[in-house]
C-alpha positions, 0 to 999 in steps of 0.5 A: 667464156670457155667455150669461146675457143670451142666456137671460135670466137674472137671476141664477145662483148656485152653493151648494158643499155645506160641513159634512160632520160635519153633514150626515154626522149628517142622513144618518144620521138620516134614513136619506138619501143622500150629498149632492151636491157642490152646486147651481146655480139659474139664475132668471128673471123669469117663465115667459115670459122663460124660455120665449122662451129656447128660441127659436133664440139660446137653443138655441145658448146651451144647447149652448154650456152643456153643451160647459162644464158637461160639464168639471165635473158628472157628467151621471150622478149629476146632476138637473135640474128647474124649480120656481116659488118659493112664499113660506110665510113 
């Protein structure tokens, strides 16, 4: 939380996997892989704010985030990607 202002994020959400029986049914019916334990979403108001977070302060913040995340994330089994939301309805 302390680094959110440094990286310019406006929202940080953790979603933890739930409903194991329903997940198992969905996996088997679609031939999918085992789900992750959860996902994290970090939100920025726009791309310019995100890109500005890559400056010196942001780089230092990223190093601190990686150090913290390494305590509870299996990086070898994880993914990271940037997305842009597109409202359909």
